Phi, psi and omega in degrees: 000133177290167181296130181287318185281130174260207181287344181215063179087199180256124187222147177176183178291124183295135179074006173238290174279312182259096184262168176298321180297318179294316180300317180295313182296318178296325181291320175297316179298317179297322178299317180294324183276313188270336184256357186297322179296322180297318180290323179295332180280358172097011176237157178291128178292148182230144177232142172259128182236124177226173181204165169269179190279005181307141179304320182292341178296337181292310180284329178292323175299316180300320180293316180297314180298318179298317180297314181296312181296322179294339177268006177090016181260129172286137187244132172252108177275122181257357176076210183280109178213157178297157175307312180296335176291318178296318177298315180298313183293326176302317178286314185295329182266002179067029181286156180280334176201163175230152178225129176240129177259108182192150170248024172057242184272359180294160178293164189306319184300336180279157167208174183203166177234124174244136177251145174239141176275180178308142182086354180081026183266144174298154184279141170289159180305322183298320179290320176299319179296322179293319178297314181296318179296317179297316178300315184292322179301315183281332177295329183264011170135333181292127185287147173287153169275102189257122175288158177227173178056230182289354181280345180286154181287152176256149184242131177217156177270124179261085185286345180284352184300319180303307183294321181297320180289315179299318178298322176299314180299313181296324181293339181279333187299134178281341180200164182279171184249019181305137178094350179264140172250122189230132173264131180246125174252111187266004176060022185050039188242206191290341181262013186301334180250322182296310187296310177301322179296316182294314181294320179293319180294333178280355174109358182280150167275124188241148169238127182250140170228159179061035183237035178231067183294135176238011180092344184240343190256011181301131179063011186278094178071016182214179179081192189291344178266355179217086189274358185302314181297319181294317179302315181294320182292322179299314180293316182300319185267001181061038183282160177285327180194169176230149179235133179237135175248168170260187189301324180253006172061034170263001177243157173215123165242164185224166176227133180278178185297344177268357181090012180270141182289139173242112187271182184298325178297315180293321177298316177301318181297315179297314182290326178299316179293321178296317181290324176296317179300326181271002181074026184251356183270086186299141181060013181050043188225142172235144183255130174234196177238176179294346178268356177301139181298139179302329178300327177295312181297317180296321180294317181293320178297323177295334178267002180079022180252131181280141176245124174257131182249139179240181172294167182288131181129131183295337179294326179285325173299313182296318179301317179295319180297315182291322182294322186252358177079023179284156186258339187222136177197168179171186184235160177301331182287351177108001171286111179238127183247121174249095197293338178290340186232355182205149179263000180209175175300136182227103184294323180291315178300316179300314179297319178297315181291326176295314178295324179297324178293320176299313181295320184289324184270338185074008179264154176287160178296324178300318180293317180296316181290343179292357176299336176232149175248120179290124174283143176305135185231129180240129180239127177235128174267126180252107185273170171057046176230166179277089185294342182292342183259012185297331181261357184243349182288121179294320179299317180291324179299321178295317180297320179293317179299317179297318180295317180295324178295319180294320184284330180065214185276354182255019178209174184204149178236137175221123173244129177212145179280144178291143178279347186233347185228157179280067181210163177244134179264127177252120179238131179228133173243143179205163179293336182239131184296323181294321177295318179299317180295318182294314181294318179297319179298317179295321179292322177299319177297319179296323177297315179299318182292317186278328188244354183287000000 
């Protein structure tokens, strides 16, 4: 059996790949791995369980709750809330673990299970491997240690979670949003009620779209992966800006008053300057990934701010931040982590702080985001090649060197093998889009020649 855990939990088509049986078994295994220290210390272990509005989340939640309770864990069901809310509540309530049922930006048929350790932190690979190993041992015959009588877990609904999380968000804001008109696209997802409440309570005049989840329409033509509706709504309503989330609201992308997209790199740049001004940007450093636009790095260097780059994935950004004590990091896709206030990417928090910067400075979002200029970026996927040789091929190394020489200091080349498919991704940035396309095309040909 291949590894169940991917880069962000266990994910697949609900009731096909991700079944009730798998959800129940993984939850029992997670209880044994993540809650065992709590039980040894003499208290009943507790888990926080939340979900996004997908229809399949209803039966998967039931399976997860059953698994946890059967393992002797008391369960607090918080209902439909964003992933960062579940992470926050896991820490704030002193729970031994948290579980979020969501497939994030994926289409409705998919769903997923994410586990959080004490404090609301994402799991290290070692913990995921232990959960998977424990699950597999018992799936193939080893009996579970099952409590009975008063030893079984109790299940209750924690309805205060919504208010506790919204209050936390408002408490983080450095200033109110009075005078701003903001369009919110909730992707018919987990933030459909939380985000409008938080922005309205902060003083903004809000217009909401994509905030009517029916269990089937999550991410359907809306949200951070489909910005067309938000762009049109911002222009139509004469709003100052627009904020878009994905299905579980751990991402935030934005639209300025002209209807132009503001991506994760630009949001990071705006927040980095705001945090430095407030004395909150520890080590004068912001963390990005190797896919961060070169324009972001050049802009930050121009402002005297260091950029640390990690592998692609918010978990790697978070690992670097925690290891070195950095306060801000994120991805071009809109995962932004503000470590002083969240243990994971939080789209609502990011949107609130971005809007707060607009309100505090009196500048438009377009003007604030103008601190960096996005260099044209071209990405080509080259399939059916031996991706294992991408870093060892001498022929390919020569092609990359030639491309880098041509681009000079105003361009960049990145070749990386896909983690899930038999292909190599070729990314080229340049000051001119035509040059970027030409260089990327030549490199794609070189990949086919060297690795095909």
